[in-house]
N, C-alpha and C positions, 0 to 999 in steps of 0.2 A: 597784501597789494604787492606789485608786480614791480622792481627797481624803477623800468621801464617809467611806466607808470608814475612813480614817485618821483623821477627827477622832473618829468613834463611838468609834473605839479608846483615843483621849485622854480625852473624856469618860469613858468606863469606867474609865481609870485615877485619875481626880481622886475620881469615886465609890468607887471602892474605897478612897481614902486618907479621902474623908471616915467611911466605912464604920467603918474600923480606931479613926480619933482620936473617933469619936463626935461626929463635925460632921452638926447639919441642915442646913445650907446653909453657902454660902460665897460672899462679895462680894470680888468682881475689880474692879479700875480699871486695872492693867496691863496697856497694850497689848499687849507682845510674848506676853503670858500670854493676854490674850485673841484675838490672831493666832494662834496654838497652837492653843486649842480651837476657835475657830469654821473655821478654815481659810480666812478670808476675806483675801484677796490685795488690797496698793493699796488698803486702807481706813484704819488705823492711823496716824496723824502723831504730831508732835510732844505735838499737843492733849492732853489728860485729860478727854474728851468720853466717855465709854462708861462703863456700871456694870451689870455682869453679877450676876445671883444665880442659883448651882447649887442644886439640893436633891435630893435619891432621884430624884424624878421630872421634873421641869421646870428646863428652862431659859429664863429670861427676859434679857435684853438692852435696854436704852434707851441712846437716842443722841439727837440732834437732826437737824434737815432740812440739816443741810451734809452728813449721810452716808448719811440713811437708805435714800435710792433705792441707793446704790451696795452697802449691807448686803441688800436686796431684792433685786437682780439679783444678787450673789454667792450667797445662802443659795437661793434659790427655796422650795423646799416642806420644808425642812429641820425640826431638832428645836425651834430657838431662837424662842420667841416675841419679837418684836422690836416696840417702840413707840416714839415721840417725844414722849411728853406733857411738857407744859408745866410740869415740878414740877422741884425742884431733884434734882439726885442723891442726896442722904442722904434727902430724902422720898420720893424713889421706891424705895429699896432700902426703908426701912422700913415702908411698904404692902404691899411682897411678903413680908418678913418676917411680918409680922402676919397677912398672907392664908397663910402656907406653917404656920404654925404653931411657927415654928424657937424653938426656944429655946437652942440654941449653933450662934453663926453665924460663924465664924472669918473674918478678914480679913488680907491681904496685910502684910508688913511695909513696903512702898512703899507703903500710903497715906498722903496728906498728913495731920497733925492737923487742919487746919481740917476735913477732909473726915469724918474719925474721929468729931471732937468732935461737927458738926453731926449723923453719923448717931444717937449716942448720944441729942442732943436732940430729933429725930424723933422716935425710939423711944419718949423718955418722952411725948412728945403723943399716941399713940395708946396709952399707960397698957401698955406691952411693956417689959421688960428683961432681953434676952438678953445672954448670956453671950458678949463678944467675944475667944476665943483665939486668938492670933498663927499664921500659917502659916510664917513662920521660911524662908521660900525654898522651903516644898515643891514648889510651882509650878516653880520654877527647876529644880530635882533631877527633876523627873518629864520635864521637857524634856531631861533629860542623853541620855537613850536616843533617838535616830531613829529614824522610822518608815521605812519604803521611799519615801513622798513626799518626805519632808523629804530623805532622802539624796540621791533624782534631781534637786531646787530646788539643794542644794548641789553637786553633780556640774557642773549647768548652768551657775549662777555661776562656778565654777572654769573650765571650758571657756573663757567670754569672758574670760576673766584671763590663762590659757593663750595664746589668739589675739592679746592686746594684746602679751604679752612680746614675741613673736618679730616682730610689727611694729615695735614700738620700736625694738628691737636694729638693726633696717635702717634708723630712721631718726635716731639720733643721731650728732653728728658733733661735732668741736670747733669753738669758739667761739658755740652754743648755751647758753641758759640753763636751771640747773632749771625755773623758772616756765615756759619753751617746751615743753619736754621733757612736766612734768605736765601742760598744758594738752592736747597731741597725744595722750599716751597715755588722759586719763580721755575724748577726744573721741572717741578710735578705739570704747573700749569702750562708752560710749553712743549709737555707732550702729552696733554690731554686738549689737544685746540685751540691753545691763545696762537696768535699770528705774531705777540711779541707781549713787553710787560706796559699798562697803561702810565708808569712812570719809575723813579727809584724807590723801589721797597723799603720800607722802614718795619726794622726790627729793632725793639727799643728796651731793653730790659734794668727790672730795678729804677735807681736813678737816671739812667738812661732816658728814660720814660717820659720824664718833666721835661725833655725838649720838646716839642711838637715835631719838630722836623730833622730827630735825629738819624744820621748816617749809621747802619750796620756796623759792629766793631766787635773786635777779639773777647770783648768780655764775654765771660762764661756765666752761664745762666746755674741760679738758683733756686734753692727750695725755697719756697716763700715770695718768689717775684712776681710782680706784676710784666706781663708782656705784652706791650703795646707791636699789634700788627696792620699796618696802613700800606695795602696792595692793592691791586687790579690786574685782570686779563687785559689784553688790544684782540679784537677780533674784527677784523674785515674793517679795520682803523678806529673803531670803535671803542670806548674806555669802559671800563666798570673801574668803581671806586669804593673800598670796604675799609672799616677798621672794627676791629674787634683786639678788647683787651683780656687776656686770660691769665689766670694765676696758678702758678707751678707748684702745689700742691694747695694746703687749704690757707684761705686770706684771713688775716689779721681784721679783729673789729673794726679797725679806723682805714684799712683797704674796702672792705665789702660796706661799710657807712658811704665813703665817698662814691663809692661805684654808684650807689642807688641813687646818687645826688644826680651825677651824670645821669644815669638812666632815666630820670625823672625830665630831666631837662628835654632830653630828647624825643619821648614818648609825649607829653604836651606839646612841644611845639609842630611838631608831626601833626598830632591832634587838632591844630590851631591854623593847617592849612587849608586853602583854599581857592580857587582860580579868582584872582585878581586883588589874591592881599600883596602889602606892601612888604616886599625882602625883609628890610631892617626892621619892620614890625616884628616880626617873627626870631631876628636875630635879639631884640633888646627883651622878649620873653625869655628868650636861654638867658640874657645876661640876669634878668629879674630874676628868676629860679634859682641861680647858682649864688650870687648874690645874698640874696637871704638865706640862705644855707650856710652862708660865713665864708664861703670860698671865691668870692668876686674878683680879686687882685691875681689869682690862681688862674683864671681864665682870658687870657687874650685876641682870639684870634675873632674869625669870623663865623658863624654857624655853619652854612653852607656856600656851594657854589655850583654853577652849572655844569654839565657833563655831556660830552657827545663826539663827533669829531676831535675835538681839544679836551684835555685833561680840566683845563677851567674855563669856560665859556659863560654867556649871559643866558639867564638872568643868576641871581643870588640871593641867599639868603645871610647879610651879613649888612652892616652897619653902615655902609654907603649905596647900597641898591634902593634908592627912595621912589624907585616904581613898580608899577604892579607884575607879579608872576603870574604867564598866562597861564590858561592850560593848556598841555602839551609839552611844556617844559620838564625837563629833567635835571634834578637839584638834587643835593646831597645834605644830610641834615647831620651833624658831628660836634657834637658838644665837647668840652673836655673840662679836666680839672690839671692841675700840672704844681705838685710839691715839691719845690727844686731841694734836690740831695734826697728825694724818696723814693718819690714813683710818681707816672703821670696817668693818666685815666682818658681816651678816648672812645664813642660809641658813633661809628658810621654806618650810616644805610647811604643809597642810591636810589632814585627812584622817580617815579612821573606825577603829577599835578596833575588830576583829573577831576572831571565836574564833581567827585563824590569825595574827593578829599585828597591825600598824599598817599598814594600806593605804592611801595617800596618794592624792589626788584632782589634787593638783597634777601638771602633765606636763612642764613643762623639765625637763633634767638637771638634776644636781648640780655638771656639769663648771662651770669657772669660766671663763662667756661672756667671749671676748674681740674688740672690736668694731675691726674694721681703721679704719687712719686713711691 
């Protein structure tokens, strides 16, 4: 599927929602939503610098000189009408709401209060008073179902991530620090096709592994350590996410026993996934398996989360996701057991929910990888 066709389909899905809800227009400021709608790769960053207005007939986008040429290069002669008029985003939006004669204009929940207040003020200045209903995460819900163009990018992000795992397992030696391992791992991804990192890499060895979101430290890895590695490559704004726990030298009987429990929880949960399953039901299954094995108090986080343009998206396999998980969703499965003062284990794949079940993008096997010393 071409990116042009994919983006046309995404705009059509938004307009269908607008028609269903009775919205004359939608004002958008959230970068991930704009990346999804426009298909413009490598433009959106941490700045809230862009404003879009979508109606049934037009697509307008306001930006500034820092981004204008990049948008032109990526959009070509597409349907978006781009400008960098030297006015405030709120004044720009108000003028286009006026020209569109829009009476009901939806805004995202993520828009900041300063922009919302300014938009109301600017509308009053041009003598209009549209209703501003909230979207309440509606575009996040539209983004749950990935099209083929998105799936291609996610698979490529994971392919880079998989390659780095094979490399780093041949690099790790006793006496290295967690920070050294992190630097080597990230460097490999960035030199083998990654545009960036999905999130801050976790390298957690020995007792540090008992902290699910441990930050890499100057701790030196030793023979007998389990090392939790949670990381991912960013590719064309789409994220990979994988966790593998490896052992530096032969694991103890306890380490292998706990690893096998985590692996069983992962694989039984993956086998239970199908379109329309309730996310919290899959999470509860992981809790049941780990609790029955005697380790329930050492597993406190959710089983998985959506992944796409953002590293955490809808839907999820967590205790709070009480809605169906549709086909086309990309979700992680990542059970873990964390024993304070001893070690931690997590096993995470990222994959897509298909009509036939859960299809992981992640390549490395679920066997406990032992690094010889």
